N, C-alpha and C positions, 0 to 999 in steps of 0.2 A: 480325240479318241472316241470311237463309237462303242456303244454298248452292244452286247450280243443280241442279234435279231434286227439291228438297224442297218439301213443302207443310206448312202449320201443323197441329199436332195439335188435336183437338177433344175436350173432356172427355166422358167416358162419361155417357149419360143425357140429354145436352142436345139441343135441337132442332138439326138440321143443315140448313144452307143451302149450296148449291153454285152456282157460276157456271161455265158451260162456254162455250167459244168455238170457233166455226168461222171460220177465216180464209179470206177469199175474194179471189181474184186474177182480174182480167179485164182486157180492153182498155178503152180510153176509150169513152164513149158514141158519139162520132163514128165511131170505128173499128168499133164494134159495129154501128152502123147501116149503114155501108158494106159490111161483110162479109155481113150478113143480106140486103141488097138485091142482092148479087152474083148473077150468073147461076147459080152453083153452089147457091145457096139453102141454105147450111150452117145447120143449126139452131143458134140462139144458145146452147143449153145445152152445146154442144161447145166453146164459147169460155170457159166458166166453169171455174175451177180452185179446189178447196177444199183447204186444208192441214189435215190431221188426224193424229192419233196412231195408228200401226199397230203393235200389239205382241201377241204370242202369238195371232196370227190373229184379233185383235179390233180393230175400228176404233172409236176414241173421240175425243171432242173434247178439246182442251186446257182446262185450268182446274183448279179444285179447291174446297176447303172454305172457307167464310167464317170469319173470325176477328174478333171484336168489338174486340180490342186493336189489330189491324193495319188493319182495313178500315172501321171505323165501328160504332157501337153499334146501329144500326137496320137490320136486313137487309131490312125492308119498303121502305126507301128505295132507289130504283133506283141512285143514285150509290154506295151502299154495295156493291151486288153488282158494279157496274162496277169499283170499287176491288179487290174480290175477284178478278175476272177479270184485271185488270192485274197484280196481285201474283203470282198463280199462274202466269200465262203467262211473266212475267219470270223467275220462279224455274225454270220448266221449260225454256224456250227461250232465255232471255237477251234476249228481244224485248220492248221497252217499248211497250205499246199506249196509253200515256197521250197520245200524239201523234195518235192516230186521230181523224179528224173525224166519221166516221159510225159509228154503232152501231145495230143493229136487234135488238130482242128478238123472237125467233122463237117461243119456247114457254116456258111456265112449268108445271112439274110439281109437284103437291102429293101426297105419299104419306102417308096417314094411319096407316099401320102403324108400330108401334114396332119399331125395329131394336135387338135386344139387343147385337149386335156392331157397334160404331161403328168 
């Protein structure tokens, strides 16, 4: 069991997978439609709110490193990285994302460079 704010350690020299999460908060679809059709014509992007980590003047997404023991043995399986995101966000924020009904993969990044410092 990890304490809040901790992430799992990764053995040096191993391939690293990470799952990052942007939390989105917005109004309902009906409210969004009515607000954008209002005479003010407020742009819908002003109604979107993202929750992210701001530290040392850097904005990052929540999440962390995959662990085979904790998340599943196959990081190529989408559910494994979802488990990684759920575990890390719960450790960082105490927020359990396992109840979320909608998840959208926005981007996948593959860096072929070997990182000496894990």
